[in-house]
N, C-alpha and C positions, 0 to 999 in steps of 0.2 A: 875953572874954565867954564866959559859960557856954554859950550856944547854940552857939557855934563849937567850943568845946572838946569838948562831948559829941556833936557832929556831928548834932544833931537837924534842922537845916535841910537838910543833905545827905540824910539818911535820909528825911525827909519828901518832899523833891523827887523822889528816886528812886522812892519808894513810889507817889506820885501819878502819876508818869510811867509806871510799869509798869501801873498800873490803867487809865490812859487808853489806853495802847497796846493792851491786851488787850480792853477793852470798847468803845471808840469806833473801830470798824474802818471803813475806807473802803467806801462803797457808790456806786452810780451817782449818787445825789443828793449824796453827801458825799465826792466823789473827792479832795478836798483834805485829808481826815483822815489824813494821813501824818505821823506823829510820829517823831522820831529824837533821838539824843543831842545833836544840834546845838541842839535846842530847850531842852534842859536847860542847855547852856552859855550860852544867851541869858539865862536866869533869873539865873545867877550873874554874868554880865557886868553886868547891871543893878544887882546888889547891890554889885559892886566899884566901880562908877562914882560911888557916893555918897560925899561927904566924911565922914570919920569924926566930925567935930564934929556932924553932923546926927543921928547915931545915939546919942541921949542915953539910951535905955533899951532893954531887951529887947523891950518892947511895940512900939517904933518899928521895930526890926529885923523883927519878925514882920509888922507891917503892910506894910513895904516888900517883904518876901518874898512876901506874899500878892498885892500889887499886881503885882509882876514876874511871878509865876506866871500870874495872870489875863491880863496883857498878852500873854504868849507863847502860852499855851494857849487860854484861854477866848475871846479875841478871834477865833479862827478858827472857833468853833462857830456853827452856823447856826440852832439853835432853843433855846428856853428849857429843854426837857427835858434836853438835853446839858449846858447850863450848870449846871443844878441838880444833875446827876450829879457834876460836879466839885466843887461847893460843899458837897455833903453828904458 
């Protein structure tokens, strides 16, 4: 797959992870906003667990990646402002 060969999923994941880690810092209200590389590995674990036959097109892979990224990172956020920060 072209997405895997040019490493765009890896680069996008690391770029978003870096942005989240620098912008969404823990505060007393958000003490659980501690993100590390283990979270990145969870995104890729979710991608690897899918059967190859399910990945029929690059669009499906991108949707799966977005879902896994949201599952790992966005589900921990406590307000809509932080969720929109990740989505934009």
